[in-house]
C-alpha positions in Angstrom: 125.4 97.0 83.0 126.8 98.9 85.9 125.5 102.4 86.7 127.8 105.5 87.3 128.0 106.7 90.5 126.1 110.2 90.2 123.4 107.9 88.4 123.7 105.7 91.8 123.9 108.7 94.2 120.4 110.3 92.2 118.7 107.0 92.7 119.6 107.1 96.3 118.6 110.3 97.4 115.2 109.7 95.6 114.9 106.2 97.7 116.3 107.7 100.8 113.2 110.4 101.0 111.0 107.9 99.5 111.8 105.5 102.3 111.8 108.0 105.3 115.5 107.2 106.1 116.5 110.9 107.7 120.4 109.4 108.0 120.7 108.2 104.6 119.4 111.1 102.8 122.4 113.3 104.8 124.6 110.4 103.6 124.0 110.6 99.8 123.8 114.3 100.2 127.4 114.6 100.8 128.1 111.4 98.4 126.1 113.5 95.9 128.0 116.6 96.4 131.6 114.4 96.4 130.8 113.6 93.1 129.9 117.0 91.7 126.1 116.7 91.4 124.6 120.6 91.5 122.0 121.4 94.5 119.3 121.7 91.9 119.6 118.2 91.0 119.9 117.3 94.4 116.7 119.1 95.0 114.9 117.1 91.6 116.4 114.1 93.2 114.6 114.6 96.3 111.6 115.9 94.7 110.9 112.6 93.1 111.3 110.6 96.5 109.1 113.0 97.5 106.5 112.2 94.9 106.6 108.8 95.2 106.3 108.4 98.5 103.1 110.9 98.8 101.9 108.4 95.9 102.9 105.0 97.6 100.9 106.8 101.1 98.0 107.9 99.3 97.3 104.6 97.8 98.4 102.9 101.5 95.6 105.3 102.7 93.0 104.1 100.0 93.7 100.2 100.3 93.0 100.7 104.4 89.9 102.8 104.0 88.6 100.1 101.6 89.8 97.2 104.1 87.8 99.2 107.3 84.7 100.2 105.3 84.8 96.2 104.6 85.3 95.1 107.8 88.4 92.8 106.2 90.4 94.0 109.0 88.7 92.0 111.7 86.8 89.5 109.2 89.6 87.7 107.7 93.0 88.2 109.6 95.6 86.8 107.1 98.7 85.5 107.3 100.8 88.7 108.2 103.7 89.8 106.2 106.5 88.9 109.2 106.3 92.0 111.2 105.6 91.0 114.3 
């Protein structure tokens, strides 16, 4: 299955917002306009991205609070995620 260009750009708009990538968002707004996506559709896709980002941030905040309360940040350490 292959998505059409409109669908790809709508997904890319929401994803750009969800991952906080300003250059990506500007690029995909321009691409969306080129393929005939309306300003209203762009705003709706952006709102979806904002909702996803907000939900993910809220869940991470809850997770961090739990870890801090349980002192897991200090006592368990963990293997890491590869960010260092």
